[in-house]
N, C-alpha and C positions, 0 to 999 in steps of 0.2 A: 487703431490700438492696441495693435497689432506689428500694427512701422514705426509708434512711436519705440514698445518698446526695443526689434529694433535696434534705429540707430542708438538708444542707446544703451545698448550691449556695443555696440558697434566703436563705441564714444570711447564707454569703461575701458573695449582694450586696446582699442590705440594708445591715450590718456594716461594707461600702466605698464603697456609696455614704455613705452616717452619716458617716462622716470626714470624702473628698471636701468633701462639703455645709459638714461643719462648716472645714476651711481653706478655703472659700472666702469663709465668714460671712467669717469674720477675714484677710483681705484678703491670707495664705499662697499662694496657686495664681497670684494674676497675674501674679511674679517667671515662677516655674515648675510652667505647667500640662501644657507639654510633659511634666514626670520624672511626674507622676500618675498613668499605667497603668504604671506600670511594679514599681511597688511587685504589681498587680493580675493581672499577667498573671506575676510572681515564684509568685506563689501556685496561678495556674492551672496551671503546666507544671510544677511538687511536685507536686500533685493530679492528672495524669495521669501525673506519674514513676511515686506510692504505685501509683495504681489498678492499675497491669501490674505493677509490685513486687510486689505483694499476692494481687495476684487469681491464688485457686483455688478 
């Protein structure tokens, strides 16, 4: 179970980084750079909640 969580965390970080780099390349982050971390923080909190909720 621990390995699945590490793999999921690694995949999530890579996908998030790719999305942020693409948004940066297209110039969409220049105005809204402060809001770019909000989806990452939301996903992190949902992951923490689901881990507590479904842990058995």
